[in-house]
Each structure stands twice: as C-alpha cells, then as structure tokens.
N, C-alpha and C positions, 0 to 999 in steps of 0.2 A: 466575132474574129476581133475588129479593132474598133475602137471608139470614137464617137465625134469628139473632133477637138481635143485628141486626146495630147494627153500632153502634145495608146494604145496608143554540179550539174550533173552530170549523166549516170544515173544509178537506178533509178525506179519508173515505174511501169506510166508513160504520158498517160494524162487523160485524153478522150477523144476531143477534144478542144476545149482548153484552158480558158476559162473567161474570168473576167473580175469586173471590176467597177466601171461606170461610164462618167468620165471626169466631164464637167459642163464646160470647160475652156474659159472661166472667168479670169479675170487678170490681177488680182490684188497679191497674191504671194509669190516668194522668191524661191529659189533654192538656199538653203543654207548656209551651204559652201560656196565661194566663188571660185573654188578650185573644180577643174575637170576631171571625175573620177577616171582614176588609171583604166579599171573596164572600158572607158570610152575612149580614151587614148589608143590603148592597146588592142588588137584583134587576137583572138584566142584560137587555137587549132586543136578540137576535138576529134574524137572518131565514137561513131554510134555502134551499138552492140553489134550490128553487121561488119562492122570495120569500115564503114563510109567515112572518108575525111570530113570532115564540116567547120566553117569557119563562123566565128561568132564576133560579129564586130557594132558599131555603132550605125544607126540607120543615116542616110544621108539624102540630101535634098533629090539628087540625083538618082536615087531609087525608088522615084515614082512608076517607072515601067515594070519594075522588078515587084513592087508591091501590087501594082493594077493586076500582073498576071497571077500573083498569090491568092488575092481574092479572089479572081475569077474561076480558080481551080479549087476553091474550097467545096464540099460539098453541103446540100441546104441544110442538114444535119448540123454540121459543124459550125454553119453561120450562125443557125439558129440559138446554138449553145451559147455561142461567143456575145452576140447582140441582144439575147435574152428575147428575142422575137423574129419574126421574119421578116423584118423590113427591108428596105432598099436600102442602098447608101446614099448620104445627102450629098447634094453638091459640093463640090471644094471638099469631100471628107478624107480621099486618099490624097489631097495636096498637103492638107493638115497633119496628115498622118507620118508623112515623110519630111515637112519643113517645121521641126519641132522647134518651139523655145527652149533654150539649153537652161535658164534660168529658172523654169518650172517642170520639165519633162525629161525623163530618161528614156531610151530607145534603144533596145538591141536586136538585130536581126540575125538567123542562122541562115548562110547561104552554101551550099554544094554546087559543084562543077558540073555544070550540064553541059559537054561538048565543047569544053572551051571557054564558056561563058559562065557567068552566074545563075544561080536560080534559087529563090529566097525560098525558103522550106519551113520556116516559122519566125515569130515576132513575138518581144516583152517589151512591156512598157509600163511607165508611171507618172502620173501629174497630181501635180498639188491639189489637195481638197482645201478649197478657200474658207468651208467653215471650219476646217480645222489645220490649218498650216502644216503644223509638226506631222500629219497623218498624210501619206500619198496614196492614190488609188491606183490599182495597178490591175493589167490585164497580159495573157499570154495565150498564143494560140498556135498549134503546129500543124502544117498540111497533112491532110489524112493519108498520103501515102508513105509519110514518115510516123505517124505515130505507132508508140509501143516499141521505142528503138532508145530510151532514153535521153530525148532531145526536150521534150516539156522541162524537166528536172533541172538538165543543163541551162536552158535560157531562165529559168527560175532561180537557179543560184548566182547568175551573173547578174540578173536585175538586182537582187539582193544584194549582193557586192558591191554595186555600182551606187545604189542607193546610201547603203552605209558611209562608202567612202565622201559622198555628197551631204553627208550629215540628215538626211533623212530620220525622222527618228521612228516611223512606224510604217508599215506598207499593210494596207487594208483594201477588201473589194467584195463584191458580191458575185455569187453563181448560181445557179440552180440547184436547190436540195437535191433534185435527181443524179445529179453528176458525181456518183459516188465516187470514180477513179480521181478524179480531180481532188474533192476533199480529201481523200484518203493520201495523195501527194503533198496536199497543203500539211494536214496534220503531222507527217514526217519530217517535215522540213521546220516542224515547230510553231506553225499557224495553230492559232484557235479558232473555233467552228461555231457559230451560234445562228440560230432561226433569225432572219430579220424581223422583227415586230411588226404585227400586222399581216405579213404574207408570209405563210409558211412554205411555199413555194421556192423562196431564195432561203440562202444562207451568206452570211458574211464570213469570210476569214481575216484573220487578221495576226500580224506580228511584230513585237516590238524591236527596231533594229538597235537603239539605245537608250538609257534613261533618259 
C-alpha cells in the first residue's frame, strides 16, 4: 500500500494494487521547482466508470484518520502487493504518509462521499531518490472495492502531471513481476519495464517526464 517515509487519469483497467518503489526517506535532495504544482493546489472531480463522483486532491496532515481507515480496509493481498511483503506497518508510518515534506514528496488522494463525509479510496505518491535526485520513486494503491473503475489510471496520470509541473525528470518504481495488470497499465502510460537485476520477482517501471 503505502511506503515507509514516503515521501507513498481514468480509462484503463486498474491493477489489483498498484505498487512501486519504497523510498527510504533520506533528506539530501529537494524538489527541483519551488512552485507548488497546480495539481496540488487544485482538486479535480472525476467520475469512475460506474458514474461514481470522486475528487482527487493533495493529501493533508488532517487526513491521518482517513488514511488509517483506508489502510485497515485493504485486503491482505493488496497490502502484500503494495508493500512487497506481508509485514506490518512501522511505528509512525501513517503519520509520515500524511505529513509529507513538500520539498521532497508529492502525494494525492482520491476521496468519495460516504454519507456526507469523505472516504479515502486511493492514493498515489512519489518521493525523491537520493541516489539519483532527478528520479523520484512512486507508489499508488486503490482500495479493493474500487478497483476496475479506472481510478488507478486517474491517480497515476495526476501524479505524473504534478511531478512534471514540479520539475521531476523521471518517475521510477518496483513492482512484483506477477502483477501483470499493473505492468500493463504502466506500459500504456509510456513506462518502460525491465526485470530488476538479481531478482526476477521484481520489475522496475520507469518513465522520463522531461529531458
């Protein structure tokens, strides 16, 4: 699902649980542009394939409880695909996912109306890779009940837009090689895919956003 210290649109089939890289949260590089991407300043309203209205907006520190409920509702399989393991969340992980550093991270959430209050149904995020500051590691996950509605693509497209506006040169991430639906989505959006050297179970997807 989300990534420790992460910074962690609508047409194609969502992957069961879009996952990508696991940023380590080091603190050396900064966002290439001081400007806040328009995609983070402004919320966007979309409709899923079944007509459900959904809002995509920047994540907020006040979203901690929304994030907690979102993570708790993910199936074991979805969590495994996102975290690349069956591990439990680390202490403070949820807080890091909602209280992001805007100089190093971008995160957007998809929310739907749930009886007059917001329900988080998906999230996408990226964070600077300190070993290659022009490249940002990214991750995306959609709640189980909302998969197959085009939300995964909507989130990934918005993340790409925000990253491009922020001056990020490329997005890159790791996924399980068995996650064929995710790999298909990535390729449709122009990402290249290659097996991770030394570990055939992992595939790296990458897309250059600017020269």
